[in-house]
C-alpha positions in Angstrom: 16.1 16.4 -2.0 14.3 13.3 -0.9 12.2 11.2 -3.4 9.7 8.4 -3.1 10.2 5.7 -5.8 7.7 4.5 -8.1 6.1 1.1 -5.9 7.8 -1.1 -9.1 11.1 0.1 -8.2 10.8 -0.1 -4.2 10.2 -3.9 -5.2 12.9 -4.3 -7.5 15.4 -2.8 -4.9 13.5 -4.8 -1.8 14.2 -7.8 -4.1 17.6 -7.0 -4.8 18.6 -6.2 -1.1 16.7 -9.6 0.3 14.2 -7.5 2.1 10.4 -8.5 1.8 7.9 -5.8 1.3 4.9 -6.0 3.0 2.0 -7.8 0.7 0.2 -5.9 -1.8 -3.1 -7.1 -1.5 -4.9 -4.5 -4.6 -2.9 -3.0 -7.6 -5.2 -1.2 -9.6 -7.9 2.2 -9.1 -11.0 2.6 -7.7 -13.7 5.0 -8.8 -14.9 6.4 -5.6 -14.4 6.7 -2.0 -17.2 4.7 -1.9 -15.7 1.5 -3.7 -12.3 2.0 -1.8 -14.4 2.0 1.8 -16.0 -0.9 0.5 -12.8 -2.6 -0.6 -10.9 -2.3 2.7 -13.8 -3.0 5.2 -14.0 -6.8 3.2 -9.9 -7.3 3.0 -9.9 -6.0 6.6 -12.0 -9.3 7.8 -9.9 -11.7 5.8 -6.9 -13.4 7.5 -3.5 -11.6 7.9 -0.9 -12.4 5.4 1.4 -14.0 8.2 -0.8 -16.3 9.6 -4.4 -18.0 9.1 -5.2 -16.3 12.4 -4.4 -13.4 13.2 -6.7 -10.0 11.4 -5.2 -7.8 9.0 -3.7 -4.8 11.0 -3.9 -2.2 8.8 -3.1 -1.2 5.0 -0.8 1.4 3.4 -2.7 3.2 0.1 0.0 4.8 -1.8 0.2 6.0 -5.7 2.3 3.8 -7.8 4.1 6.7 -9.3 6.6 8.5 -7.5 6.9 11.7 -6.1 9.2 14.1 -5.2 7.6 16.9 -3.4 7.4 16.3 0.7 4.4 18.8 0.2 2.5 15.9 -2.0 2.5 13.1 1.0 -0.2 13.5 2.5 -2.1 13.6 -1.2 -0.1 10.4 -2.6 0.2 8.2 0.7 -2.5 7.1 2.9 -3.0 4.6 6.4 -6.6 2.8 7.0 -6.4 1.0 10.3 
């Protein structure tokens, strides 16, 4: 059975293995899709975490909690490019 770990466990495991995760630019919740869209539009105009001259490529948005059912993937993970 596949399972997606809670993000805190992903970070802990990556740290233990010496692997860097992608930068986290926000932790929290949004009250609406409009608020999320406003945040993403503003964040995308900021420089990349890699260097000060490259634009950000996009964002992966996921629930902080883990999930087990593959059917929940589309409800728990999204990508904004």
